[in-house]
C-alpha positions in Angstrom: -0.2 -0.1 0.1 2.8 2.4 1.1 4.8 1.3 -2.1 1.7 2.4 -4.6 1.2 5.8 -2.9 4.9 6.6 -2.6 5.2 5.9 -6.3 2.8 8.2 -8.0 3.6 10.9 -5.5 7.3 11.1 -6.5 6.3 11.2 -9.9 3.9 13.9 -9.2 6.8 15.6 -7.5 9.1 15.2 -10.5 6.7 16.7 -12.8 6.3 20.0 -11.0 9.9 20.4 -10.3 10.6 19.9 -14.0 7.5 22.3 -15.0 9.1 24.9 -12.6 12.5 24.1 -14.1 11.0 25.0 -17.8 8.7 28.0 -17.1 11.7 29.5 -14.8 14.0 28.9 -18.1 11.6 30.9 -19.9 11.7 33.9 -17.6 15.2 34.9 -18.0 16.8 36.6 -21.3 18.1 34.2 -23.9 21.7 34.0 -23.9 23.8 34.4 -27.6 24.4 30.6 -27.8 20.3 29.8 -27.5 19.9 31.5 -30.7 19.8 30.2 -33.8 19.9 32.0 -37.2 19.3 32.0 -40.6 20.7 34.8 -42.8 19.4 36.4 -45.8 20.5 38.8 -48.2 18.6 41.8 -46.6 18.3 40.1 -43.3 18.9 37.6 -40.6 16.3 35.7 -38.4 17.5 34.8 -35.1 15.1 32.0 -33.5 15.4 29.1 -31.0 15.0 25.4 -31.4 10.9 25.2 -30.7 10.6 27.6 -33.8 12.8 25.2 -36.1 10.1 23.7 -37.8 8.4 26.4 -38.6 11.2 28.7 -40.0 10.3 27.8 -43.4 6.7 28.6 -43.1 7.6 32.0 -41.7 10.3 33.1 -44.1 8.1 34.0 -47.4 6.0 36.4 -44.8 8.9 38.4 -44.3 10.5 38.0 -47.8 7.1 38.9 -49.4 6.9 41.8 -46.5 10.1 43.4 -47.5 9.2 43.4 -51.4 6.0 45.3 -50.5 8.0 47.8 -48.4 10.2 48.5 -50.8 7.8 48.8 -53.8 5.7 51.0 -52.2 8.0 53.6 -51.3 10.3 52.9 -54.4 13.4 52.4 -52.0 15.4 49.4 -50.8 16.2 49.4 -47.0 19.9 51.2 -46.4 21.2 48.3 -43.9 20.5 44.4 -43.1 18.5 44.3 -39.7 17.8 41.2 -37.6 14.4 39.5 -37.0 14.0 38.1 -33.4 11.2 35.4 -33.6 10.8 34.8 -29.3 9.4 31.5 -28.0 7.0 33.4 -25.7 6.2 36.9 -24.1 8.4 36.4 -21.4 11.8 36.4 -23.6 10.3 39.3 -25.7 9.3 41.2 -22.3 12.9 40.8 -21.4 14.2 42.5 -24.5 11.6 45.3 -24.2 12.5 45.9 -20.6 16.4 46.3 -21.3 15.9 48.3 -24.8 13.5 51.0 -23.2 15.3 50.9 -19.6 12.2 49.8 -18.3 12.6 46.8 -16.0 9.5 46.3 -14.6 7.4 46.5 -17.8 4.8 44.0 -18.7 3.4 44.0 -22.2 -0.2 44.0 -22.6 -1.6 41.4 -24.6 -2.1 42.7 -27.8 1.4 43.7 -28.1 3.2 41.1 -30.0 5.9 42.7 -32.2 8.2 46.3 -32.5 10.4 47.4 -35.3 13.6 49.6 -35.4 16.2 50.6 -37.9 18.1 47.6 -36.6 15.8 44.8 -35.6 12.2 43.6 -35.6 11.1 41.6 -32.5 8.1 39.6 -32.4 6.2 36.5 -30.7 6.4 33.3 -32.7 3.3 34.1 -35.0 2.1 30.3 -34.4 1.7 31.3 -30.6 -0.6 34.3 -31.2 -3.6 32.6 -30.5 -2.6 31.2 -27.2 -0.5 34.4 -25.8 -2.2 37.5 -27.2 -5.2 39.4 -28.0 -6.4 40.9 -31.0 -4.3 38.5 -33.3 -4.7 35.1 -34.8 -2.1 33.4 -36.6 -4.8 31.5 -39.1 -5.8 34.8 -40.5 -2.8 34.7 -42.7 -3.6 37.9 -44.6 -3.7 39.9 -40.7 -0.4 38.3 -39.7 0.9 39.6 -43.2 -0.3 42.9 -42.4 1.0 42.7 -39.0 4.4 41.7 -40.3 4.8 44.3 -43.0 3.8 46.8 -40.4 6.7 46.2 -38.4 8.9 46.1 -41.6 7.6 50.0 -42.2 9.0 50.8 -38.8 12.4 49.1 -39.7 12.3 51.0 -43.2 11.4 54.2 -41.1 13.8 54.3 -38.9 16.9 53.5 -41.6 15.7 56.8 -43.4 14.7 58.8 -40.0 16.7 61.0 -37.4 15.8 58.9 -34.4 16.4 55.1 -35.7 14.7 53.6 -32.4 12.0 56.4 -32.2 13.0 57.3 -28.9 13.1 60.9 -29.9 10.0 61.5 -31.6 8.1 64.0 -30.6 4.4 64.8 -31.3 4.6 62.5 -34.3 3.7 59.1 -33.1 0.3 59.5 -35.1 2.6 59.7 -38.4 5.0 56.7 -37.5 2.2 54.4 -36.6 -0.3 55.8 -39.2 2.2 55.2 -41.9 3.1 51.3 -40.8 -0.9 51.1 -40.6 -1.7 52.4 -44.2 1.3 50.6 -46.2 0.6 47.7 -44.4 -3.3 48.0 -45.5 -4.5 47.8 -42.1 -6.1 51.2 -42.4 -9.4 48.8 -43.9 -13.0 50.1 -44.9 -14.2 49.3 -41.1 -11.5 51.5 -39.8 -12.4 54.1 -42.0 -15.8 53.9 -41.5 -15.3 54.2 -37.8 -13.2 57.7 -38.1 -16.1 58.9 -40.6 -18.5 58.3 -37.8 -16.4 59.8 -35.3 -16.0 63.0 -37.2 -19.5 63.5 -37.8 -20.2 62.8 -34.0 -17.3 65.1 -33.1 -15.4 62.7 -31.4 -12.0 63.6 -32.5 -9.0 64.1 -30.5 -8.4 67.8 -30.2 -4.4 68.0 -31.4 -2.6 65.7 -34.0 -0.7 64.3 -30.9 -3.5 62.7 -29.3 -4.4 60.5 -32.6 -2.4 58.0 -31.7 -4.4 56.8 -28.7 -7.5 55.4 -27.8 -9.7 52.8 -29.8 -9.3 54.5 -33.2 -6.0 55.1 -33.0 -5.2 53.1 -36.1 -7.8 54.4 -37.9 -7.0 57.8 -37.2 -3.4 57.6 -37.8 -3.6 56.2 -40.9 -6.3 58.1 -42.2 -4.3 61.2 -41.8 -1.3 59.8 -43.5 -3.6 58.7 -46.2 -4.9 62.2 -46.9 -1.5 63.4 -46.8 -0.7 61.4 -49.8 -3.7 62.3 -51.3 -2.6 65.7 -51.1 0.9 65.8 -51.5 2.0 62.8 -53.4 3.9 59.5 -52.2 7.4 61.0 -52.4 6.2 63.0 -49.8 5.6 60.4 -47.3 9.3 59.0 -47.8 10.5 62.9 -47.5 8.7 63.1 -43.9 10.2 60.0 -42.6 13.3 62.2 -42.1 11.6 64.5 -39.5 11.2 63.8 -35.7 9.2 66.5 -35.0 5.7 68.1 -35.8 6.9 71.2 -36.2 9.1 69.8 -39.1 6.5 67.7 -40.3 4.1 70.9 -40.6 6.9 73.1 -41.9 7.9 70.5 -44.8 3.8 70.5 -45.9 3.7 74.3 -45.4 0.8 74.1 -43.3 -0.2 74.3 -39.5 -2.0 71.8 -37.6 -5.2 73.5 -37.8 -5.6 73.3 -41.5 -4.1 69.9 -41.7 -7.1 68.5 -39.4 -9.2 70.5 -41.0 -8.2 69.2 -44.7 -8.3 65.8 -43.5 -11.8 66.0 -42.2 -13.1 67.3 -45.6 -11.5 64.5 -47.3 -12.9 62.0 -45.0 -16.4 63.0 -45.2 -15.7 63.2 -48.9 -15.1 59.5 -48.8 
């Protein structure tokens, strides 16, 4: 009787210890030796052994995304960069904590990726369904759009004054709106929501606040669409070089009030 009881308890104990070791391992920053790498002409992908089998699936998303971004702007990425495929949220958070100088930072569930001039960090797409909200890997079109969104940030960082966007002031709406527009995420549903908000007068009082709230993607993306309609695509590439609102408005030869007014008129006409 005693023997029959002790053995299952020991197995449970060993299982708990194994799980503890595994989970505890996920909580630390991955060392250089734990990253595997696959090199491409324009970028390198770093990943862990748990994602080895999926690299052939992920590669077309990156390659097609690069081609789409370069085709849209008519320019090439200036420098090679790295793509890090994180096996879990803890791994991604550990990098953001270090990069952003925020040791206690914990990402929200919708945050799955970020892009700067030198790299793109993201949770392994196949784990979005279990580790994130608002994202589903099985929706291949939205997955491609999200990756393009981050690749726009990489290109933007390479052509801008602030490679990691840390010195951006008052133009978060342009940084995020550009990526939203180019990636195709500013869809008809978002545009309809923005038009309704304009009709009801529920628009932020300043451009600096456009990248906030539930409509942040639609608001920011639609302003970029308006700028392209008025000034042309080349102007978007020019604006990528600037880091503050006064520079952007100066390049557009307008002021904030007139830009917002023109945007509202454009949206009402759509």
